[in-house]
Steps between C-alpha positions, in 0.01 A plus 500: 500500500329746271365840585127557530463854362528423129276470195590170331291584193757763398825369352786717633744316269350684203651819638844624400535671836754333729306649792196287413724194492650594838153526652410158362815344645424656839148353485616138456729473802864538393629417848309173502652426158843535661403240758384265224825555308714418802323168550540413131872581480747226584779547753772529236309763304440702818878515542539668160197724470212630709123482492503876453710464182260237366197719573659805341584302186147359480336842540715640218405201284130531587508868402669418171261216416183651649322526163521124456315426823128432477351705781258309724546702816764544767500137610582379150772767471654384827485139378682613184770665712544172689545320166761756394669452838518123449648552153754751629608267780529211255715710267723612786541143621592391146768771492636372830510141374673601177754709688588211730561282197742754361274693269233763504499853636443627852141556608390830350168686499277407212405861451623843597407859416769517232370195309135535579375528144519235231708745295704608802305824537433663835269779385194625693263249341721211608659636815533276803238522776572809704444385855448125532852406386709768671745383770314700766166344410648150483648565846152581632365178351787315667419647841137393468607155381717463812196572717298240307774240540511566873123463531507180293785355704295547817220274373472137605658263249168355384365845412804678356519334158127529439504874573814558292376303201160667505598859580842536342482253212129537421444124474143363524414302810448172315851529353641579845325196643655280230847648552487443875327164486198607702126522430337806350299563816816481710676748269209744524488467879875551535488804275219667694671433831846590372383819330346626823824442691718632218300823465520563873874436518577698186311794649709468816827488303409800285384697803822426687695622195292816478349395168175681431456383141221243482531431127613139541329403820255212448135597495 
């Protein structure tokens, strides 16, 4: 779920402009990241926080730590975001476990505009991303994620997990085959068939909702 109109030889994370970061986030499919987050969160965690909160925290953290990431293109950046997501979910679950045992603090964001810098600064050079983490933008991601979930839910059972794992979680087909206990050829076949159905049904859902933005429609 990454955009096509992008030059992967240029590292946008070298820029201090939050706008460049926002454009990069938009290019790697933030709505599909929400879908991945929801599948990775446990039921108890979903009762205490939301996928949107997790994504917002991770985007703040990615902005703060962007200089430490070795740029190898959008796909590697998206894979890094998924790693940060897993870490954030693990931390939140640890908080929940500690709280149930009588210790620990409530689940809180890892980052926020007021503590964005290592020294607590929020100046222009370390300001939070302008657009990708605002409530209105997160709400747009959430609407698109709802359409993706609806399209996924309409797939036959034997196709749904393959499409989700490949599109949303960026897993290679051989890994998907191992996870599902099927052959590599079967995984590839299911993905091709499932992707065709998913793309058609997602288009129908977005059209029915009046969505004209094609930025996260599979190509």
